[in-house]
C-alpha positions as CSV (number, residue, x, y, z in Angstrom):
1,X,-101.4,-132.4,59.8
2,X,-99.6,-134.5,62.1
3,X,-101.0,-135.9,65.4
4,X,-98.2,-134.4,67.7
5,X,-99.9,-130.8,66.8
6,X,-102.9,-131.8,69.0
7,X,-100.8,-133.2,71.5
8,X,-98.7,-129.8,71.8
9,X,-101.9,-127.9,71.5
10,X,-103.4,-130.0,74.6
11,X,-100.4,-129.6,76.4
12,X,-99.6,-125.9,76.3
13,X,-102.9,-124.4,75.5
14,X,-105.7,-126.4,76.9
15,X,-104.5,-127.7,80.2
16,X,-103.8,-123.9,81.5
17,X,-107.6,-123.3,80.7
18,X,-108.3,-126.3,82.6
19,X,-106.5,-125.2,85.8
20,X,-107.7,-121.7,85.6
21,X,-111.6,-122.9,84.8
22,X,-112.0,-119.9,82.4
23,X,-114.6,-119.5,79.6
24,X,-118.3,-119.8,79.7
25,X,-120.3,-122.0,77.1
26,X,-121.7,-120.3,74.3
27,X,-122.8,-122.5,71.4
28,X,-120.4,-122.1,68.3
29,X,-122.7,-121.5,65.7
30,X,-126.5,-122.7,65.2
31,X,-128.1,-123.6,61.9
32,X,-126.5,-122.3,58.7
33,X,-130.0,-121.2,57.5
34,X,-131.3,-117.7,57.9
35,X,-134.8,-118.7,58.5
36,X,-136.4,-120.8,61.2
37,X,-139.3,-122.8,62.0
38,X,-140.2,-122.4,65.5
39,X,-142.2,-124.7,67.8
40,X,-142.2,-124.3,71.3
41,X,-141.0,-127.3,73.5
42,X,-141.7,-128.6,77.2
43,X,-138.6,-129.7,79.2
44,X,-139.8,-133.1,80.2
45,X,-140.1,-135.9,77.6
46,X,-143.5,-137.3,75.9
47,X,-144.9,-133.7,76.3
48,X,-146.3,-131.7,73.1
49,X,-144.2,-129.5,70.7
50,X,-146.5,-126.9,69.5
51,X,-147.4,-125.0,67.3
52,X,-147.3,-126.5,63.8
53,X,-146.3,-124.6,60.7
54,X,-148.8,-123.3,58.4
55,X,-146.9,-123.7,55.3
56,X,-143.8,-125.1,53.9
57,X,-142.0,-122.0,54.5
58,X,-140.1,-121.5,57.8
59,X,-141.7,-119.3,60.4
60,X,-140.2,-117.6,63.3
61,X,-142.3,-118.4,66.7
62,X,-141.6,-118.8,70.6
63,X,-138.2,-119.9,71.1
64,X,-137.9,-123.2,72.7
65,X,-137.5,-123.7,76.4
66,X,-133.8,-124.5,77.1
67,X,-132.9,-126.8,80.1
68,X,-129.4,-126.5,80.9
69,X,-129.9,-129.6,83.3
70,X,-131.7,-131.6,80.9
71,X,-128.6,-133.9,79.9
72,X,-128.2,-137.6,80.2
73,X,-128.3,-139.0,84.0
74,X,-124.4,-139.9,84.5
75,X,-123.5,-137.6,82.1
76,X,-120.0,-136.0,82.9
77,X,-119.9,-133.4,80.2
78,X,-119.8,-129.7,81.8
79,X,-120.5,-126.3,80.0
80,X,-116.8,-125.7,80.6
81,X,-115.6,-128.8,78.9
82,X,-117.9,-128.2,76.0
83,X,-116.5,-124.7,75.6
84,X,-113.0,-126.3,75.6
85,X,-113.9,-128.9,73.1
86,X,-115.1,-126.2,70.7
87,X,-112.1,-123.9,71.3
88,X,-109.7,-127.0,70.6
89,X,-111.9,-127.9,67.4
90,X,-111.3,-124.5,66.1
91,X,-107.6,-124.5,66.7
92,X,-107.5,-127.8,64.7
93,X,-109.5,-126.1,62.2
94,X,-107.3,-123.2,61.7
95,X,-104.5,-125.4,60.2
96,X,-106.6,-127.3,58.0
97,X,-106.7,-127.4,54.4
98,X,-110.3,-126.8,52.5
99,X,-109.5,-130.5,51.2
100,X,-109.1,-131.7,54.8
101,X,-111.9,-129.9,56.1
102,X,-114.5,-131.2,53.2
103,X,-113.1,-134.6,53.8
104,X,-114.2,-134.3,57.3
105,X,-117.6,-134.0,56.3
106,X,-117.9,-137.3,54.8
107,X,-118.9,-140.5,56.6
108,X,-118.3,-143.0,53.8
109,X,-119.0,-146.6,53.1
110,X,-116.0,-148.5,53.3
111,X,-114.5,-149.7,50.4
112,X,-111.6,-152.2,51.6
113,X,-109.6,-152.7,48.6
114,X,-109.1,-149.0,48.4
115,X,-109.4,-147.6,52.1
116,X,-105.9,-146.7,52.7
117,X,-105.9,-144.8,49.5
118,X,-109.1,-143.3,50.0
119,X,-107.9,-141.8,53.3
120,X,-105.0,-140.3,51.9
121,X,-106.8,-139.0,48.9
122,X,-109.9,-137.4,50.5
123,X,-109.1,-137.1,54.3
124,X,-112.2,-138.8,55.2
125,X,-114.3,-138.0,58.4
126,X,-114.9,-141.7,59.0
127,X,-115.9,-145.1,57.5
128,X,-119.2,-147.0,58.0
129,X,-119.1,-150.8,57.9
130,X,-121.7,-153.1,56.7
131,X,-122.4,-156.6,56.9
132,X,-120.0,-157.8,54.0
133,X,-117.3,-156.1,55.6
134,X,-117.3,-158.8,58.5
135,X,-117.7,-161.7,56.5
136,X,-114.5,-164.1,56.9
137,X,-113.1,-161.9,59.4
138,X,-112.1,-162.4,63.2
139,X,-112.4,-160.1,66.0
140,X,-108.4,-159.8,65.9
141,X,-108.5,-159.2,61.9
142,X,-111.0,-156.3,62.3
143,X,-109.1,-154.8,65.1
144,X,-105.9,-155.0,62.9
145,X,-107.7,-153.7,59.8
146,X,-109.5,-150.7,61.8
147,X,-106.1,-149.8,63.3
148,X,-104.4,-149.5,59.8
149,X,-107.1,-147.1,58.6
150,X,-106.7,-145.0,62.0
151,X,-102.8,-145.2,61.7
152,X,-103.1,-143.8,58.1
153,X,-105.2,-140.9,59.1
154,X,-104.1,-137.7,60.3
155,X,-107.4,-137.1,61.8
156,X,-108.5,-139.8,63.7
157,X,-111.6,-141.4,62.1
158,X,-115.1,-142.1,63.2
159,X,-115.7,-146.0,62.4
160,X,-119.5,-146.7,62.5
161,X,-121.7,-149.7,62.2
162,X,-125.7,-150.2,62.3
163,X,-126.0,-152.6,65.1
164,X,-129.6,-151.9,66.1
165,X,-130.3,-155.5,66.8
166,X,-133.1,-157.6,65.1
167,X,-133.1,-157.2,61.6
168,X,-130.1,-154.9,61.5
169,X,-127.2,-156.5,62.9
170,X,-124.1,-155.9,60.9
171,X,-121.5,-157.3,63.3
172,X,-123.3,-159.7,65.5
173,X,-124.9,-161.8,62.6
174,X,-121.4,-163.4,62.2
175,X,-120.7,-165.9,64.7
176,X,-117.2,-164.9,64.8
177,X,-118.2,-161.7,66.8
178,X,-121.2,-163.2,68.8
179,X,-122.8,-166.7,69.2
180,X,-126.0,-165.5,67.9
181,X,-127.3,-161.8,66.7
182,X,-128.7,-159.1,68.9
183,X,-132.2,-159.3,69.4
184,X,-134.6,-156.6,68.5
185,X,-135.6,-153.7,70.9
186,X,-139.5,-155.1,70.9
187,X,-138.1,-158.5,71.6
188,X,-135.7,-157.3,74.5
189,X,-138.4,-155.1,76.1
190,X,-141.0,-158.2,76.2
191,X,-138.6,-160.4,77.8
192,X,-137.0,-158.2,80.4
193,X,-138.3,-154.6,80.1
194,X,-135.9,-151.6,80.2
195,X,-133.3,-153.5,82.3
196,X,-132.9,-155.7,79.1
197,X,-132.5,-152.7,76.9
198,X,-129.7,-151.4,79.4
199,X,-128.0,-154.5,79.5
200,X,-128.2,-155.2,75.6
201,X,-127.0,-151.6,75.1
202,X,-124.0,-151.9,77.1
203,X,-123.0,-155.3,75.6
204,X,-123.2,-153.6,72.0
205,X,-120.9,-151.0,73.2
206,X,-118.5,-153.3,74.7
207,X,-118.4,-155.4,71.6
208,X,-117.9,-152.6,69.2
209,X,-115.6,-150.5,70.9
210,X,-113.6,-153.6,71.4
211,X,-113.2,-153.8,67.5
212,X,-112.3,-150.3,67.2
213,X,-115.9,-149.1,66.2
214,X,-116.5,-145.7,68.2
215,X,-120.2,-145.1,66.5
216,X,-123.2,-147.2,66.8
217,X,-125.7,-145.9,64.3
218,X,-128.6,-146.3,66.5
219,X,-131.2,-146.0,68.3
220,X,-134.1,-146.3,65.7
221,X,-136.6,-143.4,67.0
222,X,-139.3,-143.8,64.6
223,X,-142.5,-144.4,65.9
224,X,-144.4,-147.3,64.4
225,X,-146.9,-149.7,66.2
226,X,-148.3,-151.2,62.9
227,X,-146.7,-154.3,62.1
228,X,-147.4,-153.5,58.3
229,X,-145.2,-150.4,57.9
230,X,-141.6,-150.6,56.6
231,X,-140.0,-149.3,59.5
232,X,-142.0,-151.5,62.2
233,X,-139.5,-154.3,62.9
234,X,-136.6,-151.8,63.4
235,X,-138.5,-149.7,66.0
236,X,-139.7,-150.0,69.3
237,X,-143.1,-150.9,68.1
238,X,-145.1,-148.7,70.4
239,X,-146.3,-145.2,70.5
240,X,-144.5,-142.1,71.0
241,X,-144.1,-141.8,74.7
242,X,-143.0,-145.5,75.3
243,X,-140.5,-145.1,72.2
244,X,-139.0,-141.7,73.9
245,X,-138.6,-143.9,77.1
246,X,-136.8,-146.4,75.3
247,X,-134.7,-143.7,73.5
248,X,-133.7,-142.0,76.7
249,X,-132.5,-145.4,78.1
250,X,-130.5,-146.4,75.2
251,X,-128.9,-142.8,75.0
252,X,-128.2,-142.5,78.5
253,X,-126.2,-145.9,78.5
254,X,-124.4,-145.0,75.4
255,X,-123.0,-141.9,76.6
256,X,-121.8,-143.8,79.9
257,X,-120.0,-146.3,77.7
258,X,-118.6,-143.4,75.5
259,X,-119.9,-144.8,72.1
260,X,-121.2,-142.4,69.7
261,X,-124.8,-142.4,69.1
262,X,-127.2,-141.5,66.2
263,X,-131.0,-140.8,66.2
264,X,-132.8,-141.9,63.2
265,X,-134.7,-141.3,61.1
266,X,-135.7,-137.5,61.4
267,X,-138.3,-136.4,61.2
268,X,-140.0,-139.6,61.6
269,X,-140.4,-142.5,59.1
270,X,-144.0,-143.2,59.8
271,X,-145.7,-145.9,57.4
272,X,-143.6,-144.7,54.2
273,X,-141.9,-147.3,52.0
274,X,-138.2,-148.1,51.5
275,X,-136.1,-145.2,50.6
276,X,-133.3,-147.6,49.7
277,X,-135.4,-148.8,46.5
278,X,-137.4,-145.4,45.5
279,X,-139.1,-142.1,46.6
280,X,-141.5,-142.0,49.5
281,X,-143.8,-139.2,50.2
282,X,-145.4,-138.5,53.5
283,X,-148.6,-136.5,53.4
284,X,-149.3,-136.6,57.2
285,X,-150.3,-133.3,58.8
286,X,-147.5,-131.6,60.6
287,X,-149.4,-132.0,64.0
288,X,-148.9,-135.5,63.7
289,X,-145.3,-135.2,63.8
290,X,-145.6,-132.4,66.5
291,X,-147.5,-134.9,69.0
292,X,-146.0,-138.0,68.2
293,X,-142.9,-138.5,65.7
294,X,-140.8,-135.8,67.0
295,X,-141.3,-136.8,70.9
296,X,-138.7,-139.3,70.8
297,X,-136.1,-137.2,68.9
298,X,-136.8,-134.4,71.4
299,X,-136.1,-136.9,74.4
300,X,-133.0,-138.4,72.9
301,X,-131.9,-134.7,72.1
302,X,-132.2,-133.9,75.7
303,X,-130.5,-137.1,77.1
304,X,-127.5,-135.9,75.1
305,X,-127.4,-137.8,71.7
306,X,-124.4,-137.2,69.7
307,X,-126.0,-137.0,66.1
308,X,-129.2,-137.2,64.1
309,X,-129.6,-138.8,60.9
310,X,-132.4,-137.4,58.4
311,X,-134.3,-139.6,56.3
312,X,-134.8,-139.3,52.6
313,X,-138.9,-139.1,52.9
314,X,-140.4,-136.1,51.2
315,X,-142.7,-134.8,54.3
316,X,-145.0,-132.6,52.3
317,X,-146.5,-130.6,55.6
318,X,-142.7,-129.2,56.1
319,X,-141.3,-129.3,52.4
320,X,-143.4,-130.3,49.2
321,X,-140.6,-130.7,46.8
322,X,-137.4,-132.0,48.6
323,X,-136.3,-135.0,50.5
324,X,-135.9,-134.6,54.4
325,X,-132.3,-134.6,53.9
326,X,-132.2,-132.1,51.3
327,X,-134.5,-129.7,52.9
328,X,-133.6,-126.4,54.7
329,X,-136.8,-126.4,56.4
330,X,-136.4,-129.7,58.1
331,X,-133.0,-128.9,59.4
332,X,-134.1,-125.5,60.7
333,X,-136.8,-127.4,62.8
334,X,-134.1,-129.7,64.2
335,X,-131.7,-126.9,65.2
336,X,-134.3,-124.3,66.0
337,X,-137.1,-125.9,67.5
338,X,-135.6,-129.1,69.0
339,X,-132.6,-127.1,70.0
340,X,-130.1,-129.8,68.5
341,X,-126.5,-128.3,68.5
342,X,-124.6,-131.8,67.7
343,X,-124.0,-133.2,64.3
344,X,-126.7,-133.8,61.7
345,X,-125.9,-136.6,59.0
346,X,-127.7,-137.6,55.9
347,X,-129.0,-141.1,55.2
348,X,-126.7,-142.7,52.6
349,X,-126.8,-140.0,49.5
350,X,-126.6,-143.3,47.0
351,X,-130.2,-144.5,47.6
352,X,-132.7,-144.5,45.3
353,X,-135.0,-142.1,46.7
354,X,-132.1,-139.4,46.4
355,X,-131.0,-140.8,42.6
356,X,-134.9,-140.0,41.7
357,X,-134.4,-136.4,43.0
358,X,-131.1,-135.4,41.9
359,X,-127.6,-136.4,40.6
360,X,-124.8,-138.0,42.9
361,X,-122.8,-134.7,42.8
362,X,-125.6,-132.1,43.2
363,X,-127.0,-134.2,46.2
364,X,-123.8,-133.5,48.6
365,X,-124.0,-129.7,47.8
366,X,-127.7,-129.6,48.2
367,X,-127.2,-131.9,51.5
368,X,-124.7,-129.2,52.8
369,X,-127.0,-126.4,51.8
370,X,-129.8,-127.8,53.6
371,X,-127.6,-127.8,56.8
372,X,-126.0,-131.4,57.1
373,X,-122.6,-131.7,58.9
374,X,-121.8,-135.5,57.8
375,X,-122.9,-136.8,54.4
376,X,-123.1,-140.7,54.5
377,X,-121.9,-141.4,51.1
378,X,-121.1,-144.3,48.9
379,X,-120.2,-142.1,45.7
380,X,-117.9,-140.0,47.8
381,X,-115.2,-140.0,44.9
382,X,-117.5,-138.0,42.8
383,X,-119.3,-135.9,45.8
384,X,-116.2,-134.8,47.4
385,X,-114.6,-133.2,44.2
386,X,-118.3,-131.8,43.6
387,X,-118.2,-129.9,47.2
388,X,-114.8,-128.5,46.6
389,X,-115.9,-127.3,43.3
390,X,-118.9,-125.5,44.9
391,X,-116.8,-123.8,47.2
392,X,-114.3,-122.7,44.7
393,X,-117.2,-121.3,42.5
394,X,-118.6,-119.6,45.3
395,X,-121.8,-121.5,45.8
396,X,-120.8,-122.7,49.1
397,X,-118.9,-120.7,51.4
398,X,-115.7,-121.7,53.2
399,X,-117.5,-120.6,56.7
400,X,-120.5,-122.8,55.8
401,X,-118.0,-126.0,55.7
402,X,-116.2,-124.7,58.8
403,X,-119.4,-124.8,61.0
404,X,-120.1,-128.4,60.1
405,X,-116.1,-129.3,60.5
406,X,-116.1,-127.9,64.2
407,X,-119.1,-130.0,65.2
408,X,-117.6,-133.1,63.6
409,X,-114.4,-132.4,65.4
410,X,-115.8,-131.8,68.6
411,X,-117.8,-135.2,68.5
412,X,-114.5,-136.7,68.0
413,X,-113.3,-135.1,70.8
414,X,-116.0,-136.0,73.1
415,X,-115.5,-139.6,72.0
416,X,-112.0,-139.6,73.1
417,X,-110.5,-140.3,69.6
418,X,-109.0,-137.2,69.1
């Protein structure tokens, strides 16, 4: 597929629609799962979400209240433009091969030595750059590197990095990109309140976009006020209401700057250990999530967040067996109860918490079955063939793949990279 197809489509199909103002927004597709776990929600942030499920099985209860005007302040997106994004995404989808579709569902760790060939072979949705990728590089060299990837890919790539501030600074930890690393949200807030958070968010966006990075995998929405928690130093360090205010502020600024955002780590990390190194089981009551952990995510979604990243914690009050990233019940809550219609992605499927649970190949198939649209992957050369085989063998349907690819393409359209 060549980019001139997109230009032709935009000129001869989308322009008349824009001029006539036709169409009414209808969400393209909800969760691929047939069951739902319902929790009613209030329109304003910081309010309770209830009731909790009584078992790990999904239950159908009150529909969440939908608030059409609950987007971020300054957000220019309209129902009409959303409809046009989805219309164009479906048009693009109609000319894609199965291999191209599956590739779009993979947001993979960059392998510099083979990146160009990886794009050609796997039709990847995007690359995530880590700290080592910026080592011994300059602003100009990274720009040129990313340009080479984009010029190779027939469908423009998501280019992501974790620039949270504090302990996780993939780019600014290197003096070639910033004189000092971005500070943690906790330190910024202590120094200058939400104004400092806004300024910091804008500066991060300018730096990343200037390099060609169009997604910052932030903000961290986890509620933690205990310094002993693994996630504490990456969190806002306050209770749910204050964390929700922080998340809303960050998402509003990111949308103004038109850089992709990611709420993480759903359904809330709590005091769990590091899933990079092994399994973590969260035994808290569901009510704890409803009254606290969900609130920053709920507020971020209402503010217009682009994506939500799901953790690998096993949350026993929702699903006693599967990590959240592989759990249909967790995804049902996100889609049906919190009314999130954007891109859901996994945490990296190469982390030990997943390897303790299943194989590399099966993890990708289970992640799609659960409801993920994007798979953050290091072992994508194993996982992409596994997904293709599952479609060809009837384990996954192409319709299921299509639903996720439309969401990914819509995200790219909204970011202006497609």
